[in-house]
N, C-alpha and C positions, 0 to 999 in steps of 0.2 A: 350917471354915464354908462353907456353900452358896455356890457360884460365883456365882449371880447376885446374891445379897446382898452378897458381897464386892465386887462390880463396882459396885453400888449406892453402897457405902460410899465407894469409891475416887472416884468422880465428886462425891459430897458434900463430900469434902475439898478437891476442886479447886474447887468451888463456894464454900467458905468462905474461900479464898485471897484476900483483897482484894475480895471481891464483896458489895455491900450492895444487898438488895432492899428497897426502901422498900414497907412495907404497914401503915401506921398505921391503923387502921379498916379495913384492906383486907379483912378477912374479915366484916366487918360487913355485914348483908344490906341491899341497896339495891333500892327499887322497880324502878329501872330494870335491874338486873341480874335480879331474879326474873321479870321481864315477857318476858326474852328466849325462855325456852322456851315461855311462853304465847303469844307472838306467832308463833312457829314452829308451834305446835300449830294455831293458828287458820289458817294456810296449808295445812297437812297436811290438816285436817279437810275443807277446801274441794276438795281433789284427791286423794281417796282413791285412785282408779284410777291415778294417777302415782305414788304411794306403793308401792302393789303392785308395779307394773310396774318401778318403778327398783330396788328391794330384791330382788326375787325372779327378775325376767327378765334384767335388765341387770347386777345385782349390784353396784350403784353406790351412792353415797350420794344424797342427795336434792336434785340441782341444780334450779332456782337458789337454794334457800333454804339448802342447805349445799353448799360448793364445797371439795373437798379441796385441799390444798397441791401446789404442783408438785414433782415429786421427782426426783431424779437421783443417780447413783453419788456417794459423797462424795468419791473422788479426783478427780473431775472438777470440783470446786467450789473456788475460791481460798480459801475460809475453811477448808478442811480442815487445812492446815498450821499453822493457828492454835489449833485445837482440842486438847484433851489427849492426849498421846500414846497413852493407853490405847485410843484408838479405831483407831490404826494396828496393832493387834494383834488386832482382830477380824476374823473371816472363817476358814473352815475348821473343822474339828474340831466339827462341827454346829453352828457359829454361821454367820449370813449375813454377807455382807460390808456395812458401814454405807451407808446413803443419807443424803440430806441434803434435807428437805422445807422449801420457803420459800414465803411468802405475798406475791404481788404487792402492790406498794403500801405494804408494810409492812418492817420491818428484822428481823421476828421469824422464826426459822428453828429446826429441829430435826433433829439428827443421831441415827440410830437404827439398830438391828440387832436380830435375833432370835438367841437362844442358849439353850443348855440343852436338858434332855428335854422339857420342856414348852413348847418354842418360845416363850419369854419376851421380851418387848419390853424391851430396854434403850435409854435416850434420855437425851439432853441438850439443853436448850433454850439458844440464844443470840441475841444481836442483832448485825448487821453493822455495823461501825462504817467510818469512812473509812479508806482505805489498806489494806483488806482485814482490818484486825484485828477481832476479835470481843469481846463482853462475855457471858460465861457468865451465865445466869439460874437461878433457882431452879426446882424442879420444881412443878408444880401439885399441890394436895392430892389425888393418887389414893388411894384406901383398900386397894387390894390389888395383886398382881402381876397383869400383864396377858399372860396366856399363851394363844396361839392353841388349844392342844389343850384347853384348859380353856373354850373359847368366848369370850374376851375379847381386845380389841386396842383400840389408841389411834392416833390420827392427827391431825395439824394441820389445821386448816380454818377456814374464814370461816362463821359461822352468822348469816344474816340479815345480812352485811356486817360482822360483828364477829369479829375473830381469837380462836380459841378452840382448846382442846384437847378432842377427843371420844373418851369411852371408851364402846365399844360391847360389847355382850354380850347374853346371853339372860336373860329374866326367869326367875321361878320356873317350873320345867318343868311344874307343874300348870296354869298359865295360858297356856302357849305364847305368848310374846310376846318382842319385842325392846326394850332398853332402851338409850337413849343418855344419858350422864352429860355435861353440857356445862359446861367451865369457861373462862369468858371471860377473855382477856388485856385488862387495863386499861392498858396503855402502861407501867406500871412494876411491876405486881404482878398475881398471879392472882386473880380476883374470886370471888365466891360461886357455887358451882355449883348448877346446875338440872337437871332429868332430864326426859326425855320417855319415856313408856311406849306402846308400840304392840301391842296384843293382836290375833292374827290369829284368824281363823275357818278351822276345818280339818275336811277330810272324810276318811274312811278307807275308800277302796274295798277290797274284798277279792274275790281270784280264786280259786276252787277248782281246784287241780292234781291231786288225787286223792281218790276217794272208794271206800272198802271196800264190802262187801255191806250194811252197816248205814247206809242213808241218813239215818235220824233223826239219827245221831251227826254226820253232815256238815251237817245243818241245824242242828243246836244249835251246833256249833262255829263256823258263820259268823255266828250271832247276837252271840257273845261276842268274836269277832276283833277288831273295832274297840277296844274295850276293852282287849284284850290289847295290841294294837298302842301305844295310848297309854302304858300302864304300861311295856312293854319299851322304850320309845324313852327315857322318864325312867331306867329302870335301866341302859340302856347308857352314858347321859351321866353318871350318877353313879359307873358303874365307870371311866369314862375320867379324870373328876377325880380319884378315889381313887388310881388308878394314877399319874397326874402328880404328885400330892402325897405318896404314901407309896411310890411306886416298885413296887408290886405291886398285884393285883386284890384287890378285898374279897372275904371269903369268905360275906358276907351272901347269902343265896340270893334268887332272885327270887320274889316273891310277888303272887299274884292271887286275887280272892275273899276268903274269910275266912281267919284264921289256920290254918295247916294242922293236921290232927288227928294222933294218933300213927300212924294207919294210912297218912294222907296222906304223912307224912315218910317212914315206912318204904318205901312205894311208889317215892318220889323217889329215896331212897338205893339202891333196888334197881335203878332204872333207869339211875341215873348209873353204878353199878357196871357194869352190862352194857355200856353205852356205852364207859366207859373201858377195860374189859377188851379190847374190839376195837380200840380206838385204840392201848392199849399192845402187842397182838400185832402190829398193822401197824408199830409202830414198830420193834419187834424184828426184824421181816423187812426194815425198810429201805425200807418204802414210804411212811412220812411222817416228818415231824419236828416234829409238833405237841407242845406241851409242855401239862402239867396247867393251867397258868394260862390259857392260850390257850383250852382245852377249856372250863372252868369260866366263863370271861367271855363266851365266844361261843356256847355252847348251855347254856340256862337251863331246866333241868327244873322242874316245878312240878305239883302235884295239881290237877286241874280236875274240877269237878261240873258235869255235863250232864244235864239232865232226871232229877235225883235220882240218877244212878250217879256212881261215882268213877273217873276215868281218870288217866293220866299224860300229860302234855304237854311240849312243848319249844317255845321261842322262839329263834329264830337270825337273825342278819342273813342278807339274801339273798346278800351278797357271801362270807359264810363257809360258806353252807350247803353249795355244792359241794364244798368241800374238807374239810368236818367230816363231814357227815351221811352221805357214802358210806362212812365208816369205821364208823359207828355202828349204821346201818341195812342189812341185808342186801338186795342187789338193789336198791340206792337209786335206780339209774337208772330203775327201773320206776315210781317213784312222783314223781320230781322232774325228770322229762325236760323239761317245759315251763318250769321256772324259769331253765334255762340260756338260753333265748332271751329272757328278760325281764331287761334291763339297768337297770330303773329301781330306785332305791333302796327299801329296804323290808325286811320281815322275813318269816320263814317260820314257820307255826304248824303243829305236828305232833301230832296226838292219838295215843297209843299205847292199845292193849290193857293193861289193868293187869297188869304182869308178875307171874307167880306165884313162889313161893319158890324153884324150881329152874329157873326160866325162864334160857334162854341167849341169848335175842334178842328185841329190840323188834319189836313188829308193828304198823305203822301203821294206823290206820282212817281218817284224814282227814288231808289236807295241803293248806294254804291260804297263800297268799301275801297279806300285809297291807302296806298302802302308806299314806302320808300324804301329803295334797295341800293345800297352802294355797289356800283358797278366796275370801278375802276380808278384811276388817278389822272386827274386832268394836268396839274402840274405840282412841281416841288422846287420851292424857292428859299434862299437864305436871304437875310438882312442884317445889317448892325443894328444895335440899339436894341431897347426892351419895346415890344410891339402890343399895344392894348388890344 
């Protein structure tokens, strides 16, 4: 059985031992609950600059409308010794040590830790009682695991003055947004969830790192680079989620423009073979320890049509480009020297001459660094229910 699932089952058994959570019509939708996200959105819309600054510059929640609970190491909290013994086994071997979050002015608190290959949140809610005792509470109706490597997390907070559990994550990669699922605590039960969706405006600056003798290829590559960056960011996210769920990277290739033709697929296979042969040779020499999984996930080859001509291109995260492409492309330092000075997050687009049947090397024609910058807020919307 999956470790995090087993852990959740153990905690649920503790919760069933003499704990009654009254929720008669608790899950019924009420106008007051449904309006919580609507009231929050009204405030956020009136302060868009503050929303952008808090989330992207300060990397905080949205005070004063959302205030995170105070947190401390669990061992320093008197309630710790009254919580299930399973929490005293947490920490080390890939798991974080537990912390306890508390909301001032309420008895509500949460103990939590991250564990597993996906850094998934394990948590238990409780109320503090007189004399240091605790009363365990049922979990809020969260619809999926909360794993930081999959881009989701959970925290205890007050929302417009209301105690709540907030599940934050990303909206559909196509829309490039942030999603907050808010589940209010109603003194004795978890209320109906509502959600806030924030859609961001992005710009995609492109910097030319190298241009070969054909300037037209570089100009055409620059035009499509922003769209390549948007698609590649989505592809990278999907690969990370797939790895966290399955334990390996997906073998589905990166796609851009139309479905690849037979010739396009053959060129991509040839380019990948040339690149992999160089990586394998470097590994045999002991120059690198890259695995095929890392290669296929971090360097995405794809056919690219520019001005009616077919080329092969690759998209790579800038973080990985220095350690990977130097094995794939001869004299890579001549093409990518500027990238080493650019420490911004982003991706690298390389357009290669279409390799012939007996080619043994990839010849770059254009190299561009691609970046994504959040430039503003497109929309802030509220909705009822838990949004996936």
